[in-house]
C-alpha positions, 0 to 999 in steps of 0.5 A: 500500500502506498502512503503519503504524509503531508504537512498542511499549512496552518489555517487562521491567524493565531499567534502560535499556529499548529500545522496538521499532518495528514496521510493519504493511502491512494496513489497521487499523480502530480503535486501533493499540495494540489491533490490535498486541496482537490481531494480533501476526503482522501486525506485523514489527520494523523498528527500535529506540528507546532510553530517551531517545526517540532512534531507534537503528536503522530499516529502512524507507523514507527518508521514514519514517525522517525522520518518526521523526527529526523527531519525536524525542524519540519515545515508546511508543505513537506511530504513523504512517500512510502510504498 
């Protein structure tokens, strides 16, 4: 099964926004951001990133969690693909 993890930009004008981390298990053709915007029902929330780029929480396989931790500081728009 193919899985894509995507860190979506924070919504709103809060002082310390948290970006939501989403996962999708369907193959994505083209830009991940565009797929996320065009097909929101294909994605499910799996974690949070704080305003400092640190992983706050993540519900998923240990391999994916470790990749996120190893990539800190994280940023909106970052994505990972798993086969």
